[in-house]
C-alpha positions in Angstrom: -0.1 0.2 0.1 2.9 2.4 0.8 4.2 1.7 -2.4 1.2 2.8 -4.0 0.8 5.8 -2.2 4.7 6.8 -3.0 4.2 5.9 -6.8 0.8 8.3 -6.8 2.8 11.4 -5.3 5.6 10.9 -7.8 3.3 11.2 -10.7 1.7 13.9 -9.6 5.1 15.9 -8.3 6.7 14.9 -11.8 3.5 16.1 -14.3 3.4 19.3 -12.2 7.2 20.2 -13.0 6.3 19.2 -17.3 6.2 22.2 -19.7 3.2 20.8 -20.7 1.4 19.0 -17.7 -1.1 16.4 -18.4 -3.7 15.4 -16.5 -2.9 13.6 -13.0 -5.9 10.8 -13.8 -4.5 10.5 -17.3 -1.0 9.8 -16.6 -2.0 7.6 -14.1 -3.8 5.1 -16.6 -1.6 5.7 -19.2 1.1 3.7 -16.5 -1.7 1.4 -16.0 -1.7 0.6 -19.3 2.3 -0.1 -19.3 2.3 -2.1 -15.9 -0.7 -4.1 -17.0 1.5 -7.2 -18.4 4.0 -7.0 -15.9 1.9 -6.8 -12.8 -1.9 -6.9 -13.2 -2.7 -6.1 -9.7 -0.5 -3.0 -9.2 -2.2 -1.9 -12.6 -5.5 -2.1 -11.4 -3.9 0.0 -8.1 -3.1 2.7 -10.6 -6.6 2.6 -12.4 -8.3 2.8 -8.9 -6.0 5.6 -7.9 -7.0 7.3 -11.3 -10.8 6.8 -10.5 -10.4 8.2 -6.6 -8.5 11.2 -8.3 -11.5 12.3 -11.3 -13.8 11.7 -8.2 -12.3 14.3 -6.1 -11.8 16.5 -8.6 -15.4 16.4 -10.2 
């Protein structure tokens, strides 16, 4: 659980430093797609985190 929180925090800080920041939820979903072939459980956790982010911002 801690690793998921750490990874989500990294996405927020990384995307805020970009010159063209992407949506945090989009970044999490893209990473989930990449991780799907390697670790399905981790990919699902990232998708849940993206959904949670969207539910808070809306």
